[in-house]
DRENPAVEX-947767 format. One record per atom (N, C-alpha, C, O, CB): residue number from 1; atom name; x, y, z. Coordinates in steps of 0.001 Angstrom, whole numbers, plus 500000, padded with zeros to 6 digits. Atoms other than C-alpha are relative to their C-alpha. Glycine has a CB too. Layout:
N
NODE   pos   site        u        v        w
NODE   NUM     CA        X        Y        Z
...
END
This chain:
81
NODE   pos   site        u        v        w
NODE     1      N   498676   499432   500098
NODE     1     CA   504858   614721   152738
NODE     1      C   501016   499105   500694
NODE     1      O   502071   498807   500134
NODE     1     CB   500024   501398   500596
NODE     2      N   499073   500849   499253
NODE     2     CA   506487   612553   155388
NODE     2      C   500172   498659   499302
NODE     2      O   501284   498135   499239
NODE     2     CB   499503   499791   501441
NODE     3      N   499903   501279   500713
NODE     3     CA   505670   609370   153451
NODE     3      C   500888   500126   498765
NODE     3      O   501699   499242   498486
NODE     3     CB   498601   499505   499593
NODE     4      N   499194   499795   501207
NODE     4     CA   507211   610793   150276
NODE     4      C   501479   500143   500342
NODE     4      O   502324   499528   499691
NODE     4     CB   499516   501239   499239
NODE     5      N   498603   499747   499657
NODE     5     CA   510413   611993   151978
NODE     5      C   500635   498829   500752
NODE     5      O   501861   498730   500802
NODE     5     CB   500105   501261   500834
NODE     6      N   499457   501127   499242
NODE     6     CA   510792   608819   154067
NODE     6      C   500435   498835   499116
NODE     6      O   501098   497914   499592
NODE     6     CB   498977   499517   500991
NODE     7      N   499616   501086   500903
NODE     7     CA   511250   606599   151015
NODE     7      C   501423   500228   499491
NODE     7      O   501715   501289   498940
NODE     7     CB   499006   499896   498810
NODE     8      N   498601   499843   500426
NODE     8     CA   514955   606010   150255
NODE     8      C   500167   499768   498502
NODE     8      O   500635   498707   498089
NODE     8     CB   500900   499035   500773
NODE     9      N   499908   500150   501451
NODE     9     CA   514840   606597   146501
NODE     9      C   501052   500932   499402
NODE     9      O   501016   501205   498202
NODE     9     CB   498643   500267   499358
NODE    10      N   499000   499055   500478
NODE    10     CA   517798   608953   146215
NODE    10      C   501362   499320   499866
NODE    10      O   501823   498663   500799
NODE    10     CB   500095   501207   500947
NODE    11      N   498621   500470   500240
NODE    11     CA   521161   607954   144719
NODE    11      C   500154   498489   500141
NODE    11      O   501264   498011   500377
NODE    11     CB   500948   500684   500959
NODE    12      N   499920   501449   499919
NODE    12     CA   520326   604240   144803
NODE    12      C   500338   499471   501380
NODE    12      O   500812   498342   501503
NODE    12     CB   501002   499511   499039
NODE    13      N   499680   500415   498628
NODE    13     CA   520756   604077   148592
NODE    13      C   498783   499371   500664
NODE    13      O   497643   499601   500262
NODE    13     CB   500498   501201   500832
NODE    14      N   501099   500662   499305
NODE    14     CA   518714   601983   150981
NODE    14      C   499589   500742   501271
NODE    14      O   498686   500294   501977
NODE    14     CB   500389   498575   500341
NODE    15      N   500379   499189   498839
NODE    15     CA   518568   604658   153715
NODE    15      C   499706   501422   499511
NODE    15      O   500157   501829   498441
NODE    15     CB   501137   499999   501098
NODE    16      N   500305   498632   500411
NODE    16     CA   517201   608197   153622
NODE    16      C   501212   500894   500247
NODE    16      O   502009   500642   501150
NODE    16     CB   498760   500541   500757
NODE    17      N   498873   499081   499936
NODE    17     CA   519665   611049   153124
NODE    17      C   499745   501085   501051
NODE    17      O   498618   501254   501517
NODE    17     CB   500256   500635   498618
NODE    18      N   500118   498955   498988
NODE    18     CA   520350   613914   155555
NODE    18      C   499026   501100   499577
NODE    18      O   498270   501611   500403
NODE    18     CB   501366   500603   500285
NODE    19      N   500919   498947   500427
NODE    19     CA   518472   616430   153422
NODE    19      C   498543   499544   500145
NODE    19      O   497662   500362   500411
NODE    19     CB   500291   500404   498541
NODE    20      N   501357   500508   499830
NODE    20     CA   515404   614155   153561
NODE    20      C   499584   500089   501468
NODE    20      O   498451   500458   501775
NODE    20     CB   499898   498544   499496
NODE    21      N   500293   499874   498568
NODE    21     CA   515608   614033   157359
NODE    21      C   499734   501461   500358
NODE    21      O   498828   501758   501136
NODE    21     CB   501168   499443   500849
NODE    22      N   500184   498578   499736
NODE    22     CA   515955   617834   157408
NODE    22      C   498653   500505   499537
NODE    22      O   497989   501264   500243
NODE    22     CB   501085   500792   499338
NODE    23      N   501305   499563   500515
NODE    23     CA   512897   618354   155244
NODE    23      C   498875   499447   500865
NODE    23      O   497882   500134   501106
NODE    23     CB   499812   499550   498534
NODE    24      N   501022   500580   499112
NODE    24     CA   510898   615987   157465
NODE    24      C   499915   500795   501296
NODE    24      O   498818   501073   501778
NODE    24     CB   500316   498513   500305
NODE    25      N   500004   499210   498762
NODE    25     CA   511966   617944   160574
NODE    25      C   499367   501369   499789
NODE    25      O   498574   501820   500616
NODE    25     CB   501425   500165   500529
NODE    26      N   500591   498692   500299
NODE    26     CA   511084   621283   158969
NODE    26      C   498498   499873   499820
NODE    26      O   497731   500689   500332
NODE    26     CB   500636   500613   498737
NODE    27      N   501426   500192   500241
NODE    27     CA   507735   619931   157816
NODE    27      C   499241   499770   501307
NODE    27      O   498184   500359   501533
NODE    27     CB   499779   498822   499049
NODE    28      N   500678   500274   498720
NODE    28     CA   506848   618563   161261
NODE    28      C   499884   501260   500843
NODE    28      O   498847   501504   501460
NODE    28     CB   500752   498916   500787
NODE    29      N   500026   498769   499222
NODE    29     CA   507775   621863   162911
NODE    29      C   498975   500972   499438
NODE    29      O   498195   501552   500194
NODE    29     CB   501383   500646   500028
NODE    30      N   500958   499082   500603
NODE    30     CA   505782   623942   160424
NODE    30      C   498569   499487   500124
NODE    30      O   497642   500276   500313
NODE    30     CB   500344   500226   498539
NODE    31      N   501336   500591   499858
NODE    31     CA   502830   621529   160586
NODE    31      C   499467   500246   501409
NODE    31      O   498284   500526   501601
NODE    31     CB   500036   498479   499695
NODE    32      N   500407   499809   498602
NODE    32     CA   502789   621855   164376
NODE    32      C   499677   501465   500295
NODE    32      O   498705   501756   500992
NODE    32     CB   501103   499510   500946
NODE    33      N   500183   498593   499654
NODE    33     CA   503097   625654   164487
NODE    33      C   499040   500742   499075
NODE    33      O   498348   501657   499522
NODE    33     CB   501324   500691   499989
NODE    34      N   500786   499211   500942
NODE    34     CA   501290   626807   161325
NODE    34      C   498983   499178   499215
NODE    34      O   498292   499727   498357
NODE    34     CB   500916   500693   499045
NODE    35      N   500980   500876   500646
NODE    35     CA   499184   623823   160160
NODE    35      C   500082   500072   498470
NODE    35      O   499103   500401   497800
NODE    35     CB   498590   500367   500458
NODE    36      N   499817   500025   501446
NODE    36     CA   500639   623557   156642
NODE    36      C   499811   498584   499486
NODE    36      O   499851   497632   500265
NODE    36     CB   501392   500536   499610
NODE    37      N   500169   501341   500553
NODE    37     CA   500075   620651   154275
NODE    37      C   501111   499624   499023
NODE    37      O   501222   498455   498652
NODE    37     CB   498662   499896   499310
NODE    38      N   498895   500312   500911
NODE    38     CA   503119   620926   151958
NODE    38      C   501082   501076   500113
NODE    38      O   500843   502151   500662
NODE    38     CB   499491   499888   498531
NODE    39      N   498886   499055   500051
NODE    39     CA   506500   622649   151497
NODE    39      C   500423   500119   498543
NODE    39      O   500596   499107   497863
NODE    39     CB   501203   499539   500914
NODE    40      N   499460   499788   501342
NODE    40     CA   507628   624198   148217
NODE    40      C   501527   499928   500110
NODE    40      O   502184   500921   500420
NODE    40     CB   499523   501387   499389
NODE    41      N   498567   500204   499764
NODE    41     CA   511134   622745   148307
NODE    41      C   500880   500810   499057
NODE    41      O   502048   501044   499370
NODE    41     CB   500338   498538   499863
NODE    42      N   499174   499176   500883
NODE    42     CA   512319   624812   145341
NODE    42      C   500236   501384   500598
NODE    42      O   501109   502119   500135
NODE    42     CB   499341   500130   498622
NODE    43      N   499805   498710   499330
NODE    43     CA   511974   627846   147639
NODE    43      C   501036   499917   501117
NODE    43      O   501462   500951   501632
NODE    43     CB   498678   500499   500564
NODE    44      N   498979   500155   498967
NODE    44     CA   514443   626408   150172
NODE    44      C   501367   500262   499378
NODE    44      O   501728   499636   498381
NODE    44     CB   499942   498576   500644
NODE    45      N   498709   499643   500560
NODE    45     CA   517853   627939   149567
NODE    45      C   500993   500284   501124
NODE    45      O   500600   500633   502237
NODE    45     CB   499870   501219   499067
NODE    46      N   498967   499724   499006
NODE    46     CA   521142   628348   151389
NODE    46      C   500793   501245   499636
NODE    46      O   501872   501468   500184
NODE    46     CB   500937   498806   500140
NODE    47      N   499292   498802   500440
NODE    47     CA   522128   631607   149668
NODE    47      C   500266   500977   501142
NODE    47      O   501321   501610   501175
NODE    47     CB   499209   500691   498915
NODE    48      N   499844   499046   498906
NODE    48     CA   521620   633669   152830
NODE    48      C   501165   499618   500894
NODE    48      O   501980   500473   501241
NODE    48     CB   498719   500087   500820
NODE    49      N   498913   500428   499130
NODE    49     CA   523967   631593   154975
NODE    49      C   501335   500034   499258
NODE    49      O   502364   500339   499861
NODE    49     CB   499729   498591   500541
NODE    50      N   498762   499899   500775
NODE    50     CA   526540   631422   152171
NODE    50      C   500462   501446   499903
NODE    50      O   501665   501707   499908
NODE    50     CB   499805   499414   498597
NODE    51      N   499656   498585   500010
NODE    51     CA   526417   635222   151975
NODE    51      C   500651   500408   501317
NODE    51      O   501630   501156   501315
NODE    51     CB   498754   500851   499737
NODE    52      N   499409   499705   498692
NODE    52     CA   527129   635443   155725
NODE    52      C   501410   499433   500098
NODE    52      O   502321   500124   500553
NODE    52     CB   499124   499434   501128
NODE    53      N   498666   500599   499952
NODE    53     CA   530066   633031   155451
NODE    53      C   500975   500774   499118
NODE    53      O   502147   500920   499465
NODE    53     CB   499944   498529   499564
NODE    54      N   499156   499202   500882
NODE    54     CA   531412   635090   152564
NODE    54      C   500423   501294   500681
NODE    54      O   501582   501696   500574
NODE    54     CB   499269   500306   498690
NODE    55      N   499666   498778   499273
NODE    55     CA   531247   638264   154669
NODE    55      C   501003   499730   501113
NODE    55      O   501894   500544   501358
NODE    55     CB   498740   500632   500578
NODE    56      N   499055   500363   498932
NODE    56     CA   533055   636487   157529
NODE    56      C   501392   499790   499413
NODE    56      O   502381   500228   499999
NODE    56     CB   499530   498719   500745
NODE    57      N   498687   500223   500626
NODE    57     CA   535846   635387   155163
NODE    57      C   500633   501305   499542
NODE    57      O   501840   501493   499700
NODE    57     CB   499868   499049   498810
NODE    58      N   499469   498744   500531
NODE    58     CA   536218   638850   153612
NODE    58      C   500581   500878   501112
NODE    58      O   501549   501602   500879
NODE    58     CB   498903   500761   499251
NODE    59      N   499538   499161   498886
NODE    59     CA   536695   640514   157018
NODE    59      C   501441   499702   500402
NODE    59      O   502068   500519   501075
NODE    59     CB   499093   499811   501201
NODE    60      N   498659   500378   499598
NODE    60     CA   540012   638694   157426
NODE    60      C   501094   500402   499039
NODE    60      O   502266   500116   499284
NODE    60     CB   500053   498562   500193
NODE    61      N   498986   499620   500982
NODE    61     CA   541763   640134   154391
NODE    61      C   500563   498773   499313
NODE    61      O   499823   498007   498694
NODE    61     CB   501126   500795   500663
NODE    62      N   499376   501149   500652
NODE    62     CA   544277   637565   153161
NODE    62      C   499735   498692   500747
NODE    62      O   499831   497613   500162
NODE    62     CB   501495   500226   499878
NODE    63      N   500315   501197   499217
NODE    63     CA   543365   635154   155982
NODE    63      C   498524   499665   499796
NODE    63      O   497667   500096   500567
NODE    63     CB   500325   500213   501523
NODE    64      N   501401   500299   500310
NODE    64     CA   540200   633742   154414
NODE    64      C   499531   498658   500544
NODE    64      O   498462   498175   500170
NODE    64     CB   499796   500027   498515
NODE    65      N   500406   501231   499308
NODE    65     CA   540122   630562   156536
NODE    65      C   500138   500224   501502
NODE    65      O   501113   499785   502112
NODE    65     CB   500864   498769   499535
NODE    66      N   499873   499636   498582
NODE    66     CA   539404   631836   160055
NODE    66      C   499823   498805   500929
NODE    66      O   499133   497837   500610
NODE    66     CB   498983   501067   500354
NODE    67      N   500238   500982   498946
NODE    67     CA   539631   629758   163192
NODE    67      C   498613   500279   500579
NODE    67      O   498033   501329   500300
NODE    67     CB   501116   500063   501117
NODE    68      N   501321   499740   499414
NODE    68     CA   536384   629380   165154
NODE    68      C   499946   501294   500821
NODE    68      O   498948   502013   500793
NODE    68     CB   499596   498836   500876
NODE    69      N   499981   498775   499201
NODE    69     CA   537427   632182   167499
NODE    69      C   500061   501235   499106
NODE    69      O   499378   502225   499367
NODE    69     CB   501192   499990   500968
NODE    70      N   499949   498893   500959
NODE    70     CA   538351   634470   164598
NODE    70      C   498641   500213   499336
NODE    70      O   498220   501350   499126
NODE    70     CB   501072   499735   498932
NODE    71      N   501324   499886   500627
NODE    71     CA   534991   633709   162980
NODE    71      C   499019   500685   500941
NODE    71      O   498204   501496   500502
NODE    71     CB   499466   498611   499599
NODE    72      N   500880   499332   499038
NODE    72     CA   533200   634745   166178
NODE    72      C   500298   501489   500088
NODE    72      O   499374   502301   500129
NODE    72     CB   500140   499361   501378
NODE    73      N   499630   498586   499972
NODE    73     CA   535148   638020   166324
NODE    73      C   499512   500728   498754
NODE    73      O   498994   501842   498836
NODE    73     CB   501512   500148   500129
NODE    74      N   500444   499388   501256
NODE    74     CA   534386   638719   162670
NODE    74      C   498475   500134   499965
NODE    74      O   497947   501148   499507
NODE    74     CB   500487   499167   498797
NODE    75      N   501452   499943   499953
NODE    75     CA   530713   637894   163163
NODE    75      C   499548   501141   500916
NODE    75      O   498585   501844   500609
NODE    75     CB   499422   498655   500482
NODE    76      N   500325   498896   499091
NODE    76     CA   530625   640316   166099
NODE    76      C   500207   501350   499307
NODE    76      O   499406   502269   499475
NODE    76     CB   500863   499920   501279
NODE    77      N   499747   498765   500746
NODE    77     CA   532171   643013   163878
NODE    77      C   498888   500258   498986
NODE    77      O   498474   501403   498800
NODE    77     CB   501363   499929   499285
NODE    78      N   501070   499850   500981
NODE    78     CA   529504   642370   161228
NODE    78      C   498709   500456   500674
NODE    78      O   498018   501339   500167
NODE    78     CB   499772   498680   499249
NODE    79      N   501244   499672   499300
NODE    79     CA   526647   642555   163738
NODE    79      C   500042   501410   500554
NODE    79      O   499063   502150   500457
NODE    79     CB   499739   499005   501128
NODE    80      N   499894   498677   499385
NODE    80     CA   527928   645665   165488
NODE    80      C   500258   501110   498995
NODE    80      O   500132   502292   499317
NODE    80     CB   501094   499997   501023
NODE    81      N   499795   499011   501053
NODE    81     CA   528753   647378   162208
NODE    81      C   501370   500545   500057
NODE    81      O   501729   501396   499243
NODE    81     CB   499009   501113   500096
END
């Protein structure tokens, strides 16, 4: 897995991309804690975090680009209900 992801064959670049580094880090962590031999990368998705960001934006009404402090307040409102 690490050998496959370490080869810079994406987008004609000579260095590995950030997503490749991320997959290598996830693989190493899972290999260390759960002794896995592969990752089904089609199961990796960012839908959950995008859903959270959408909820944070909606909490502001017309102000859908919150400052970092506003985002923290909105996140607190979401967590506390």
